[in-house]
C-alpha positions as CSV (number, residue, x, y, z in Angstrom):
1,M,29.5,-19.3,-34.8
2,N,30.0,-16.9,-36.6
3,M,27.3,-14.5,-37.5
4,P,27.4,-12.8,-41.4
5,D,27.9,-8.8,-40.7
6,L,25.0,-6.6,-40.5
7,K,24.8,-2.8,-40.1
8,K,23.7,-1.2,-37.3
9,K,20.4,-0.3,-39.0
10,H,19.9,-4.0,-39.8
11,L,20.1,-4.3,-36.1
12,I,17.6,-1.7,-34.9
13,L,14.9,-3.6,-37.3
14,L,16.0,-6.9,-35.8
15,S,16.1,-5.4,-31.9
16,L,12.3,-4.2,-32.9
17,L,11.2,-7.5,-34.9
18,S,11.7,-9.1,-30.9
19,A,9.6,-6.6,-29.4
20,L,7.1,-7.1,-32.2
21,L,7.3,-10.6,-31.8
22,L,7.0,-10.3,-27.7
23,G,4.2,-8.2,-28.3
24,L,2.0,-10.0,-30.1
25,A,2.4,-13.2,-28.5
26,W,1.6,-11.5,-24.9
27,P,-2.1,-12.2,-23.7
28,L,-5.2,-12.0,-24.6
29,R,-5.5,-11.6,-27.3
30,G,-2.3,-12.5,-28.9
31,F,-0.6,-15.9,-30.0
32,P,1.7,-17.2,-27.6
33,F,3.4,-19.5,-29.8
34,L,5.3,-17.1,-31.4
35,I,7.2,-16.2,-27.8
36,F,9.4,-19.3,-29.1
37,I,10.7,-17.1,-31.8
38,A,10.4,-13.9,-30.3
39,L,14.0,-13.6,-29.0
40,I,15.9,-15.1,-31.9
41,P,16.3,-11.6,-33.6
42,L,17.7,-10.3,-30.3
43,L,19.7,-12.8,-29.8
44,M,21.3,-12.1,-33.3
45,V,22.1,-9.0,-32.0
46,V,23.5,-9.7,-29.1
47,E,26.0,-12.2,-31.2
48,Q,27.1,-9.7,-33.8
49,I,28.1,-7.4,-31.3
50,R,30.2,-10.1,-29.3
51,Q,32.0,-11.0,-32.4
52,N,32.8,-7.6,-33.4
53,P,33.9,-5.7,-30.7
54,G,35.8,-3.2,-32.8
55,R,32.8,-2.0,-34.7
56,F,30.7,-1.4,-31.3
57,R,30.7,1.2,-28.2
58,L,30.3,0.5,-24.9
59,M,27.4,-0.7,-23.5
60,A,26.0,-1.2,-27.5
61,T,24.4,-4.9,-26.0
62,F,22.3,-2.5,-23.8
63,R,21.5,0.4,-26.3
64,Y,20.0,-2.3,-28.9
65,S,18.3,-4.5,-25.9
66,Y,16.5,-1.3,-24.9
67,I,14.7,-0.9,-27.9
68,T,13.5,-4.5,-28.0
69,F,12.3,-4.4,-24.0
70,L,10.9,0.0,-24.9
71,F,8.7,-1.4,-27.7
72,W,7.4,-4.3,-26.0
73,N,6.4,-3.1,-22.3
74,A,5.1,-0.2,-24.0
75,A,3.0,-2.3,-26.5
76,T,2.0,-4.4,-23.5
77,T,1.4,-1.9,-20.5
78,Y,0.5,1.3,-22.6
79,W,-2.9,0.9,-20.5
80,I,-1.5,2.2,-17.5
81,W,-1.4,5.6,-18.7
82,N,-5.1,5.3,-18.3
83,S,-4.9,5.5,-14.4
84,T,-1.3,7.5,-14.3
85,E,0.8,9.1,-16.9
86,I,3.5,9.5,-14.6
87,G,3.4,6.1,-13.4
88,A,2.9,4.6,-17.0
89,L,6.1,6.4,-18.1
90,F,8.1,5.2,-15.0
91,A,6.7,1.8,-15.7
92,I,8.0,1.4,-18.9
93,F,11.0,3.2,-19.3
94,V,12.6,2.0,-16.2
95,N,11.0,-1.7,-16.6
96,S,12.7,-1.8,-20.2
97,L,16.0,-0.4,-18.6
98,L,16.8,-2.7,-15.7
99,M,15.9,-5.8,-18.5
100,A,18.2,-4.1,-21.0
101,L,20.7,-4.1,-18.0
102,V,20.3,-7.5,-17.6
103,V,21.2,-8.1,-21.2
104,Q,24.2,-6.3,-20.8
105,L,25.5,-7.9,-18.0
106,S,25.0,-11.7,-19.6
107,A,27.2,-10.0,-22.6
108,F,30.0,-8.7,-19.6
109,I,30.1,-11.8,-17.9
110,R,30.5,-13.7,-21.0
111,H,33.2,-12.0,-22.5
112,N,35.2,-12.2,-19.5
113,L,34.4,-16.2,-19.1
114,K,35.4,-16.3,-22.7
115,N,33.5,-19.8,-22.8
116,N,31.1,-20.0,-25.8
117,I,29.3,-23.1,-24.1
118,V,28.1,-21.5,-21.0
119,G,28.2,-18.0,-22.7
120,I,25.0,-19.2,-24.2
121,A,23.0,-20.1,-21.7
122,I,24.4,-17.0,-19.5
123,L,21.5,-14.8,-20.5
124,P,18.8,-17.4,-19.2
125,V,20.5,-17.8,-16.0
126,L,20.6,-14.1,-15.3
127,W,17.2,-13.3,-16.8
128,I,15.1,-15.9,-14.8
129,A,17.5,-14.3,-11.5
130,F,16.0,-11.2,-12.2
131,E,12.5,-12.5,-13.1
132,F,12.8,-13.9,-9.4
133,L,14.7,-10.7,-7.2
134,H,11.8,-7.9,-9.3
135,Q,9.4,-9.6,-7.4
136,D,10.5,-8.7,-3.8
137,W,12.0,-4.8,-4.0
138,D,9.8,-1.8,-4.0
139,L,9.9,-1.3,-7.5
140,S,8.8,-4.9,-8.1
141,W,6.4,-5.1,-11.7
142,T,6.6,-8.9,-13.0
143,W,3.6,-8.8,-15.2
144,L,5.7,-9.2,-17.8
145,T,7.5,-12.3,-16.7
146,F,8.2,-14.2,-19.3
147,G,5.6,-17.3,-18.2
148,N,2.7,-15.3,-17.5
149,V,2.5,-15.5,-21.8
150,F,0.7,-18.6,-21.4
151,A,-2.1,-17.4,-19.3
152,S,-4.9,-17.8,-21.8
153,R,-3.1,-21.2,-23.1
154,V,-3.1,-23.3,-19.9
155,S,-3.4,-26.6,-21.4
156,W,0.2,-26.4,-22.8
157,V,1.7,-26.0,-18.9
158,Q,0.3,-27.9,-16.4
159,W,3.5,-28.9,-15.1
160,Y,3.4,-24.9,-13.4
161,E,2.2,-27.0,-10.4
162,F,6.0,-28.1,-10.4
163,T,7.7,-25.1,-11.9
164,G,5.3,-21.6,-11.4
165,V,5.9,-19.4,-14.2
166,H,9.5,-19.5,-14.2
167,G,9.8,-22.8,-15.4
168,G,8.1,-21.3,-18.4
169,S,10.5,-18.5,-18.7
170,L,13.2,-21.5,-18.8
171,W,11.3,-23.3,-21.2
172,I,11.3,-20.5,-23.3
173,W,14.5,-19.3,-23.2
174,V,15.5,-23.0,-24.1
175,I,13.9,-22.9,-27.6
176,N,14.4,-20.0,-28.6
177,I,18.6,-20.5,-27.3
178,L,17.8,-24.0,-29.5
179,L,16.5,-22.5,-32.8
180,F,18.8,-19.8,-33.0
181,Q,22.0,-22.2,-32.8
182,L,20.3,-24.0,-35.6
183,I,19.7,-20.8,-37.7
184,A,22.9,-19.1,-37.0
185,P,25.2,-22.0,-39.3
186,F,22.7,-21.1,-42.4
187,L,22.6,-17.4,-41.6
188,S,26.6,-17.5,-41.8
189,K,26.6,-19.6,-45.0
190,K,28.9,-22.4,-42.8
191,K,28.4,-26.0,-42.7
192,M,27.2,-27.5,-39.1
193,C,28.4,-30.9,-38.6
194,V,25.6,-34.0,-38.7
195,F,26.3,-35.3,-35.0
196,G,25.9,-31.4,-33.9
197,R,22.9,-30.6,-36.5
198,N,21.2,-33.5,-35.2
199,F,21.8,-33.1,-31.1
200,L,20.2,-29.7,-31.6
201,I,17.3,-31.3,-33.3
202,A,16.9,-34.2,-31.1
203,A,17.1,-31.5,-27.9
204,L,15.2,-28.9,-29.6
205,F,12.4,-31.8,-30.1
206,L,12.6,-33.0,-26.6
207,T,12.3,-29.5,-25.1
208,F,9.0,-29.0,-26.8
209,A,7.5,-32.1,-27.0
210,L,8.0,-33.6,-23.6
211,P,6.6,-30.9,-21.7
212,S,3.7,-30.2,-24.1
213,T,2.5,-33.4,-24.6
214,W,2.6,-34.2,-20.4
215,S,1.1,-31.0,-20.1
216,L,-2.0,-32.2,-22.6
217,W,-1.8,-35.3,-20.6
218,R,-2.2,-33.8,-17.4
219,Y,-5.2,-31.4,-18.2
220,Y,-7.5,-34.0,-20.1
221,S,-7.0,-36.4,-17.0
222,Y,-7.2,-34.4,-14.1
223,E,-10.1,-34.9,-12.0
224,E,-11.1,-33.0,-9.1
225,K,-12.1,-34.4,-5.9
226,Q,-15.9,-33.2,-5.5
227,N,-16.0,-30.9,-2.5
228,P,-18.0,-27.9,-3.8
229,V,-18.6,-24.7,-2.2
230,D,-21.3,-22.4,-3.2
231,I,-20.5,-18.8,-3.7
232,V,-21.9,-15.6,-4.9
233,L,-19.9,-13.0,-6.9
234,L,-21.1,-9.2,-6.8
235,Q,-19.8,-6.9,-9.5
236,P,-21.3,-3.7,-8.7
237,N,-19.9,-1.5,-11.7
238,L,-18.7,1.3,-9.4
239,N,-17.2,4.0,-11.8
240,P,-13.5,4.7,-9.5
241,Y,-12.9,7.6,-11.1
242,T,-16.3,9.3,-10.2
243,E,-18.2,6.6,-7.7
244,E,-16.7,4.1,-6.2
245,Y,-15.3,7.2,-3.4
246,T,-17.8,9.7,-3.0
247,L,-21.2,7.3,-3.2
248,K,-22.7,7.4,0.3
249,V,-23.1,4.3,2.4
250,H,-26.7,3.4,1.7
251,E,-25.6,3.8,-2.4
252,V,-22.7,1.6,-1.9
253,M,-25.3,-1.3,-0.4
254,D,-28.1,-0.3,-2.9
255,R,-25.8,-0.7,-5.5
256,L,-24.5,-4.6,-3.8
257,F,-27.8,-5.6,-2.9
258,T,-29.8,-5.2,-6.1
259,T,-33.0,-6.8,-6.5
260,Q,-30.4,-9.5,-8.6
261,T,-28.7,-10.1,-5.8
262,K,-31.4,-10.8,-3.6
263,S,-33.0,-13.3,-6.4
264,I,-29.6,-15.2,-6.6
265,V,-28.6,-15.7,-2.8
266,D,-30.3,-17.7,-0.6
267,S,-29.6,-19.9,2.6
268,T,-27.3,-22.4,0.8
269,V,-24.8,-20.4,-0.3
270,D,-21.4,-20.3,1.7
271,F,-19.8,-17.2,0.7
272,I,-20.6,-13.8,-1.1
273,V,-17.6,-12.0,-2.5
274,A,-17.7,-8.3,-3.2
275,P,-14.8,-6.7,-4.6
276,E,-11.6,-4.9,-3.6
277,S,-11.8,-1.2,-2.1
278,V,-16.0,-1.5,-2.7
279,L,-16.4,-0.1,0.8
280,Q,-15.1,3.1,1.7
281,E,-16.4,4.6,4.9
282,G,-13.4,5.0,6.5
283,M,-13.6,2.1,9.2
284,F,-11.2,2.1,12.2
285,E,-10.4,-1.3,12.7
286,D,-11.5,-1.4,16.9
287,E,-14.2,0.4,15.9
288,F,-16.2,-1.8,13.4
289,Q,-19.0,-2.4,15.8
290,Y,-19.8,0.9,14.8
291,S,-19.8,0.9,11.5
292,L,-22.8,1.7,9.1
293,S,-21.2,-0.5,6.1
294,V,-20.6,-3.4,8.6
295,R,-24.1,-3.1,10.1
296,K,-25.8,-3.4,7.1
297,I,-24.2,-6.0,5.5
298,K,-25.2,-7.6,8.5
299,E,-28.7,-7.2,8.1
300,F,-28.7,-8.3,4.7
301,L,-26.9,-11.3,5.5
302,V,-29.9,-12.3,8.6
303,E,-32.4,-11.8,5.7
304,F,-31.3,-13.3,2.7
305,A,-28.5,-15.7,3.5
306,P,-27.9,-16.3,7.1
307,Q,-25.4,-19.1,7.1
308,S,-23.7,-17.2,4.2
309,Q,-19.9,-15.6,4.8
310,F,-19.5,-12.3,3.2
311,V,-16.0,-11.5,1.9
312,S,-15.3,-7.8,0.3
313,G,-12.7,-5.2,-0.1
314,A,-12.8,-1.8,2.2
315,G,-10.5,0.9,3.1
316,T,-9.8,1.0,6.9
317,F,-7.5,2.1,9.7
318,R,-6.3,1.4,12.7
319,M,-4.6,3.4,15.8
320,L,-0.9,2.3,16.9
321,K,-1.1,1.5,20.2
322,P,1.1,4.2,22.8
323,N,3.8,1.8,23.1
324,E,4.1,0.4,19.5
325,P,6.9,1.5,17.0
326,I,6.2,4.0,14.2
327,T,6.3,2.1,11.4
328,A,7.2,3.7,7.9
329,A,3.2,3.3,6.9
330,A,2.6,5.1,10.3
331,R,0.7,9.0,9.4
332,R,0.4,11.3,12.1
333,Y,-3.2,11.3,14.0
334,N,-2.9,14.2,16.3
335,S,0.2,15.8,18.5
336,H,0.7,12.3,20.2
337,S,-0.7,9.1,18.1
338,Y,-0.4,7.6,15.0
339,Y,-2.5,5.5,12.9
340,E,-2.1,3.1,10.0
341,A,-4.2,2.9,6.9
342,F,-4.8,-0.3,4.4
343,N,-6.1,-1.9,1.5
344,T,-8.2,-4.0,2.9
345,A,-9.9,-7.7,2.7
346,M,-12.9,-8.1,4.9
347,F,-14.8,-11.6,6.0
348,L,-17.5,-11.7,8.2
349,D,-20.7,-13.4,9.0
350,S,-24.1,-12.2,10.7
351,L,-22.7,-12.8,14.3
352,G,-19.3,-12.3,14.7
353,I,-16.3,-9.3,14.4
354,P,-14.9,-9.0,10.9
355,V,-11.6,-10.8,10.4
356,V,-9.1,-8.6,8.3
357,Y,-6.3,-9.4,5.7
358,H,-3.9,-6.3,4.7
359,K,-2.7,-5.7,1.2
360,S,1.0,-7.0,1.1
361,K,1.8,-6.5,-2.3
362,L,1.5,-2.8,-2.4
363,V,2.1,-1.0,-6.1
364,A,4.7,1.3,-6.2
365,G,3.9,5.0,-6.3
366,V,0.2,4.5,-5.2
367,E,-0.3,2.5,-2.5
368,Q,3.6,2.9,-1.4
369,M,6.6,5.2,-2.0
370,P,9.3,3.4,-2.6
371,F,12.2,3.0,-0.1
372,V,10.3,4.6,1.8
373,H,12.5,5.2,4.3
374,L,14.5,7.3,2.5
375,I,12.0,9.6,1.0
376,K,9.5,9.5,3.6
377,P,9.1,13.2,3.5
378,I,8.0,13.2,-0.2
379,E,5.6,10.9,0.3
380,K,2.8,13.3,-0.7
381,L,3.7,13.2,-4.2
382,A,2.2,9.3,-3.8
383,I,-0.1,9.3,-7.1
384,D,-4.2,9.9,-6.0
385,L,-6.5,7.6,-7.7
386,G,-8.9,7.7,-4.8
387,G,-9.3,5.8,-1.8
388,T,-6.3,5.9,0.8
389,V,-3.2,6.6,-1.1
390,G,0.5,7.1,0.5
391,T,2.1,4.2,1.9
392,L,-0.1,1.7,3.5
393,G,0.4,-1.0,6.1
394,K,0.2,-4.8,5.3
395,S,-0.3,-8.0,7.0
396,K,2.6,-10.0,8.4
397,D,1.3,-13.1,7.8
398,R,-1.6,-14.6,4.8
399,T,-4.4,-14.8,6.5
400,V,-6.5,-17.9,5.8
401,Y,-10.7,-17.9,7.3
402,T,-11.5,-20.1,8.5
403,K,-15.3,-19.7,10.0
404,G,-17.0,-20.7,6.6
405,K,-17.2,-24.4,4.7
406,V,-14.0,-24.6,3.8
407,P,-10.8,-22.2,5.1
408,V,-10.7,-19.4,2.1
409,S,-8.0,-16.7,1.7
410,A,-8.8,-13.5,-0.3
411,V,-6.0,-12.2,-2.7
412,I,-6.0,-8.7,-3.3
413,C,-5.9,-7.3,-7.2
414,Y,-2.1,-6.9,-8.0
415,E,-1.2,-9.3,-5.2
416,S,-2.3,-12.2,-8.1
417,V,0.0,-11.3,-10.2
418,Y,2.9,-12.9,-7.5
419,G,2.9,-17.0,-8.1
420,E,4.7,-17.7,-5.1
421,F,3.4,-15.2,-2.7
422,V,-0.1,-16.9,-3.4
423,T,1.1,-20.1,-2.3
424,E,2.0,-18.6,0.9
425,F,-2.4,-18.6,1.0
426,V,-2.4,-22.1,0.3
427,A,0.6,-23.1,2.4
428,N,-1.4,-21.8,5.6
429,G,-4.4,-23.7,4.4
430,A,-6.9,-21.6,2.0
431,Q,-8.5,-24.5,0.1
432,I,-10.4,-22.1,-1.7
433,I,-8.8,-18.4,-3.6
434,F,-11.2,-15.4,-4.0
435,V,-9.3,-12.6,-5.9
436,I,-10.6,-8.8,-5.3
437,T,-9.9,-6.3,-7.3
438,N,-10.9,-3.3,-9.4
439,D,-9.8,-3.0,-12.5
440,G,-11.7,0.1,-13.9
441,W,-8.6,2.3,-13.5
442,W,-7.3,0.8,-16.8
443,K,-10.8,1.5,-18.6
444,N,-11.4,-1.0,-21.7
445,T,-7.8,-2.2,-22.3
446,G,-5.4,-5.3,-22.5
447,G,-4.4,-4.8,-18.7
448,H,-8.0,-5.6,-17.2
449,R,-8.1,-8.7,-19.7
450,Q,-4.4,-9.9,-18.5
451,H,-4.7,-9.6,-15.2
452,F,-7.9,-11.3,-15.4
453,V,-5.9,-14.6,-17.0
454,Y,-3.2,-14.4,-14.9
455,S,-5.6,-15.9,-12.3
456,R,-5.8,-19.0,-14.2
457,L,-2.4,-19.6,-13.6
458,R,-2.5,-19.6,-10.2
459,A,-5.1,-22.2,-10.5
460,V,-2.6,-24.4,-12.1
461,E,0.2,-23.7,-10.0
462,T,-2.3,-24.8,-6.1
463,R,-4.2,-26.3,-7.9
464,R,-7.1,-24.2,-5.8
465,S,-10.3,-23.1,-7.7
466,V,-10.8,-19.5,-8.1
467,A,-13.6,-17.0,-7.8
468,R,-12.5,-13.7,-8.8
469,A,-14.8,-10.5,-7.8
470,A,-13.9,-7.5,-9.8
471,N,-15.7,-4.4,-9.3
472,T,-16.0,-3.4,-13.1
473,G,-15.1,-6.9,-14.7
474,I,-14.1,-9.4,-15.1
475,S,-15.8,-11.6,-12.6
476,C,-15.4,-15.1,-12.8
477,F,-14.8,-18.7,-11.5
478,I,-12.1,-20.5,-12.5
479,N,-11.2,-24.8,-12.0
480,Q,-8.6,-26.4,-10.7
481,R,-7.4,-26.9,-14.4
482,G,-7.3,-23.2,-15.0
483,D,-10.3,-23.3,-17.3
484,V,-13.0,-20.5,-16.7
485,I,-16.2,-22.0,-16.3
486,Q,-18.2,-18.9,-15.6
487,Q,-17.7,-15.0,-16.3
488,T,-19.3,-11.8,-16.8
489,Q,-18.6,-8.8,-19.1
490,Y,-16.4,-6.2,-18.9
491,W,-18.1,-3.1,-17.5
492,T,-21.6,-3.8,-16.3
493,R,-23.6,-4.3,-13.2
494,D,-24.2,-8.1,-12.7
495,V,-24.3,-10.9,-10.0
496,I,-23.2,-14.8,-11.0
497,R,-23.4,-17.3,-8.2
498,N,-21.7,-21.0,-9.3
499,K,-19.9,-24.4,-7.3
500,I,-16.7,-25.1,-7.4
501,N,-14.5,-27.5,-5.5
502,A,-12.3,-27.1,-2.6
503,N,-9.2,-28.9,-2.6
504,D,-6.4,-30.1,0.5
505,V,-4.1,-30.8,-1.5
506,I,-0.5,-29.4,-1.6
507,T,1.4,-28.9,-5.1
508,F,5.0,-28.9,-5.6
509,Y,5.1,-25.6,-6.0
510,V,3.1,-24.6,-3.3
511,R,5.4,-26.8,-0.7
512,H,9.3,-25.5,-2.6
513,G,8.4,-21.8,-4.1
514,D,10.3,-20.5,-6.7
515,Y,12.9,-22.8,-6.1
516,I,13.9,-22.3,-10.2
517,G,14.8,-18.5,-9.5
518,R,16.6,-18.9,-6.1
519,A,18.7,-21.3,-8.2
520,M,19.3,-19.1,-10.8
521,T,20.3,-16.3,-8.7
522,V,22.7,-18.7,-6.6
523,V,24.6,-19.4,-10.2
524,S,24.1,-15.8,-11.5
525,G,25.9,-14.6,-8.2
526,I,28.9,-16.9,-8.7
527,L,29.0,-16.1,-12.7
528,M,29.0,-12.5,-11.3
529,L,31.6,-13.1,-8.9
530,I,34.0,-15.2,-11.2
531,A,33.4,-12.4,-14.2
532,L,34.4,-9.5,-11.5
533,L,37.6,-11.2,-10.4
534,L,39.1,-12.4,-13.8
535,Y,38.5,-8.8,-15.3
536,A,40.3,-7.2,-12.1
537,A,43.1,-9.9,-13.2
538,N,42.5,-8.6,-16.6
539,R,43.2,-5.1,-15.7
540,I,45.4,-5.6,-13.4
541,G,47.6,-8.0,-16.3
542,H,47.5,-5.3,-18.7
543,R,48.9,-2.6,-16.4
544,K,51.8,-4.1,-15.2
545,T,52.3,-4.9,-19.0
546,H,52.1,-1.3,-19.6
547,L,54.8,-0.4,-16.4
548,K,57.0,-2.8,-17.5
549,G,56.6,-1.0,-21.5
């Protein structure tokens, strides 16, 4: 199809329009329906450049795409600035750069394949491959995965139990491309054949209606197995800038075990959950028996909730044994020994030794220096947000705690953004998911609200009820459909109690993970290889022609 010629100022406006629509679609206060048209202006820009190579310089697709993604990233993740200016600039500019490179790469492949039918499908294939690969490297930042946009409208995407968020990304791209194919002939004032138009209309209708209809049916017909677990969530509201890392142990205990807490808990409570990083005593894990925090928690349990299990975030340390290898996270303790620091989820009861899980999806620049093996000497530049900074240690396995009424796992803060990662806890046996987090760094912005609703997607993907304990809010209970059944207000001290059902059924997504992302990555690799071979062959052909001339 031929697009009408557009001036560069029009292309800039179209790029900005896509950014605006993407921003307006994003949760929590956005309008998700806009995501189905948000990419059309950008597709118009890409098509204009493709059809008029003589008018545009090299990397023009990248430059205009960068406008879209820069403004969208800034509009939706500006709140990072409240915790770290450098981190915000890095996340916004680098993430936008990576996204724009994906669009440019799709243009390169399409140009070399010279196949219009295949060409229009290249961009979503590469995009989903990018989203998938972006999950598992040192600069991972998957906050803006397209499929996350439905976090506040989980009734639309109950089929995430089969696909995860990458299914949502594919859905978004297909609808945008079909709509673009429909309107492009009108823009170019050219007639489309009746069959082609009707085919596109039918494809568009089915692509939207079938997933939506099934999802609504699943949402309203889904019934949970009755296996109630009684849980108390503590929201101590410790200011992360002025209190959390400076209060003494007894002051923290007073904030956790308030009069309200003592009036709510009793011997029938199964779990009491406190948020991320709330215990900052500096505990070494082989010396828990000497910890004042552990002792105070056990004393509380014995007096008020002797049958309960306590789950809490903590900063902990572990000495490396003499024969252990020196890891990238190791820090020198003295001239002949090393230790590791962790962002920890700690499980304990009134009698036993705590069981720990160490956060394994670490925030770049705060909890780990990217590519630490290469830049270990400058690790001291890690951003200090309180607590333990520098590269932290990780758990190799996804810990499931089995001493309570049902097996449970604790997902720590940023980890809850990663769908496939969370499925590993469920695959190991977790029947309820706890999310412990500290969202006060971002203040009262979209950041903590987005993080809150992303947990709803994890509930749908795994069909696990979620109990979310957030230091400054929003703490909540989420059922297996993704509905929030009780929540606290942000930046308030509170304690809430509710019952949510455990579930031992394994969903298709838990069993198979991000298979869509893996498939798209393989296809992207094949397309890239073919494009490079064709590009090289074309260059060699031009060189031979030039030599003959």
